C-alpha positions in Angstrom: 18.8 -12.9 2.9 20.1 -9.9 1.1 21.6 -6.9 3.1 18.1 -4.9 3.4 16.3 -7.9 4.8 19.3 -8.6 7.1 18.9 -5.0 8.5 15.3 -5.4 9.0 16.0 -8.7 10.6 18.4 -7.2 12.9 15.9 -4.4 13.8 13.4 -6.9 14.5 15.6 -8.9 16.9 16.7 -5.7 18.7 13.2 -4.5 19.4 10.1 -7.0 18.5 7.6 -4.6 20.1 8.5 -1.7 17.7 8.3 -3.5 14.2 5.5 -2.2 12.1 3.3 -4.4 10.3 4.5 -3.6 7.1 8.1 -4.5 8.0 7.0 -7.8 9.2 5.3 -8.6 6.0 8.5 -7.6 4.2 10.5 -9.9 6.4 8.1 -12.7 5.7 8.7 -12.3 1.9 12.4 -12.1 2.5 12.6 -15.4 3.8 10.4 -17.1 1.3 7.0 -16.9 2.9 4.0 -16.5 0.9 0.6 -14.9 1.7 -1.7 -17.7 1.9 -4.8 -16.0 2.9 -6.3 -13.1 4.7 -9.0 -13.6 7.1 -10.3 -10.6 8.8 -7.3 -9.1 10.4 -5.3 -12.2 10.2 -2.7 -12.4 7.5 -1.6 -16.0 7.3 2.0 -16.6 5.6 3.3 -20.1 5.0 6.0 -21.9 3.6 6.1 -25.6 2.5 9.9 -26.6 2.9 10.3 -26.7 5.9 6.6 -26.5 6.6 5.8 -23.1 8.7 2.5 -21.4 9.3 2.1 -18.0 10.8 -0.7 -15.5 11.4 0.4 -11.9 11.8 -2.1 -9.1 13.0 -1.8 -5.2 13.0 -2.4 -3.4 16.1 -4.0 -0.2 16.5 -0.8 1.8 16.3 0.4 0.1 13.2 2.8 -2.3 14.7 2.7 -6.0 14.7 2.1 -8.1 17.8 5.2 -8.7 19.5 4.7 -12.5 20.1 4.3 -13.0 16.4 7.3 -11.1 15.6 9.3 -13.5 18.2 7.7 -16.5 16.5 9.1 -15.3 13.1 12.4 -14.6 14.5 12.6 -18.0 16.2 11.7 -19.9 12.9 14.4 -17.8 11.0 17.0 -18.8 13.7 15.9 -22.4 14.0 16.2 -22.7 10.2 19.5 -20.7 9.8 17.7 -18.2 7.4 19.6 -15.3 8.7 22.7 -15.7 6.7 23.6 -12.9 4.1 23.6 -14.0 0.4 
């Protein structure tokens, strides 16, 4: 993870409720997730190794749903993807 992504990761950990939807999309790309498909308001990101699938949604105020941000943060922590390169 580069410095820019790490800063975004730190902001997400500090305040998962305040992260904008576009920032969550950037964080997904930073850790190697790719957008698999979009179905309505659901953006589905996935990674094959280790397998992970997450659906993120934009709320009316432009932020991402906090529980989805926490799921992403949990995946990052569990797989030690928060290391600076």
